[in-house]
Steps between C-alpha positions, in 0.01 A plus 500: 500500500322167462324406178162507673554856623617609156194343340268670750671835438460462124131411539450809716687728260351365177147403608381588849606866518384601148176304550435686827578834333263422212225392741538821702484716187184329374320440830591819686571751223254344249756537220616212284731724297669620820547137601660415166730803526607413856571139407694601189711745703570227757619254236711772336672552834556126551660479156787708639590244767825304453332157490477387137203272567310779674589738216368261234180425691446870572548597136253234390240616752571864412431419135170337593401801714586749225315291241192490723515876552541563126207273419284677759582832336422360155163368617412850617543652153231549236684249280366220721141627519382206291673248725355621828140393464221577745450761766840633601449638849859617519449739208175630640634546852837650403518855632163474674430647839167484675326554831166398648412706804348391726551129419202345323581129476517233769566127496190281515518137610218393268543694176863605541446877505226746586437873505499671839144619581397863544817633345572794271844444355714698258713309251755670279740362241800655329739366237846651467374792706203566270149481652291213362192531719382635834166357611280450804328169583216468751374181665180433692440306821530171307833590344346549153597797285217751508350767276436865578152561647226443245174319427453147634396315186261207496725275286815376679804423284798309639856610419762226535865456416820698519636853469324563168152473653619650828618811319868543579632847424163676486268661753171360628303703244700365204462124548296262288266454796436875514419527129267199514293685758537838333417397142206286611347806669544331837318181400807279548653463846855361470661309788877494451680197646801537267844520663826585320702189415218251557484174303182320397567230762466771764183628335355149528591493868325836551183348356532182707520688829210730410683831460240649258220451755680730745389788277140434605403369156412134449462509121684683223392560142855481367851415622796665327836323533823666380767271354844579355756287319679363807189358664591143406822544697308659787248216519795261525673702772802596290521868590687620806225707663253210515671308778246369751218525244260202464623209288241307298577164343309328220453141612334183372174564319604861430416591861643830620625463857656755736835363623661750734695800374782578259846536649777693331879517502717715723565870459836417339336289228229761439761776466709280273204437270409869497854629452656252258371484145696180437362320806149625425531378141606155620224496763236595243620223270477246782170624646316594180127444520424134443173350386437408863549863604263621231241239593513612864436858384205389286359278774514780759333740257221250436452459874476877545235518228304212654515635855399850392192361325401252772561709812477860385277483192766686304615468141877510460664741257880493474680822414818379332785754480766365265857612454768689688307823474757693703733485200249521217436130436129424453535145365692317771384142552163545329561194280526289817252669731199534269487123428522437876207733565309312231587165660358634825183595309484853642380820339773761473601836364843509336563854622810585298325382183218752534519723189539818702791350697685319222489801267548783749803633689577238763570761769138611476389161626790369711702704749834588339792329672267278703246327275184506711173630351440873490171666587434528125529124450280431803234730362514322163481159670207605716299615199586174317394289798174689554412460132592130518272439797211588269652317201740219606596438136732799535730288718758268344370159402719197439446276197312180581 
């Protein structure tokens, strides 16, 4: 056999075939650990071949595979809890199973995602076979989440943001919007534009295209925007579900300009980041929020505040939910996020710092095993907001 053929055969045996097997395991089976196991088994088999060079190369690659697998297992233990910083989606999603029937979400060319209009959908979530929640969501003709029939108040309030204001895991009569109407004796009329997973850049786009006006209201007394710790990453397009969402750039003169949409890596790369703690750790180190990322977040938030005031007559109040509440952490990135909210010069409620929340059982306020607000927390927030509308000093103020 010629040297060229031998070289090609070795490349196939040592690189091409194991690479293809690893790709298939990650891309098709969504399992990095399976990929590592398959590759390790392949190299173990090659180590039995009579060729000394192939044996040595196979043993070296087998050692690397086993070391990677061992490190992945180590990073999954509680011993490394202090090393893995930030929201660990793999931990939260491990053992989860959920359904949304009928489907509630659809791709939108302008915002990135929208709710399907005139839909009553049931969403359930389990973890390791244990029920977490089972809730019904209802949308109106505009694709906004609605409330049960009730009084049409004279004071519209705009609900913006993600799953926390939307009310994931709870029924229509348990959301923050419901309690705002209920505890105000019907005076407040919430309009809920929040969509699970939304970033503030998408909220800005909603305002730019006039989504609030579709409710029939031109002015709003207050706009409530929910924000969690990963919203800097969301505003910079660094989460997998925000592909095709609007991309804003801060240009000369601090101008905020819409420049197309965010594009994201392939399914293989997304599965690799979700399934490998080591790769995710390296990715987080490389793509950690920079000052430019934080400034983009602040600039978008300022633009939201300005547009709400100029076009909708609304005062902005941010509801900041810190921590990985699904596993009992109420602090999270508060030390980073609160200064950013202050830089944006917005009023906010640091929800997890409310005395009732910080001192009470966390499962009373956040859904156990999931982390979204419970009906009890929404009721507390509604009463706090209503009181603050009469006395704004109740809301957090930043030092000047």
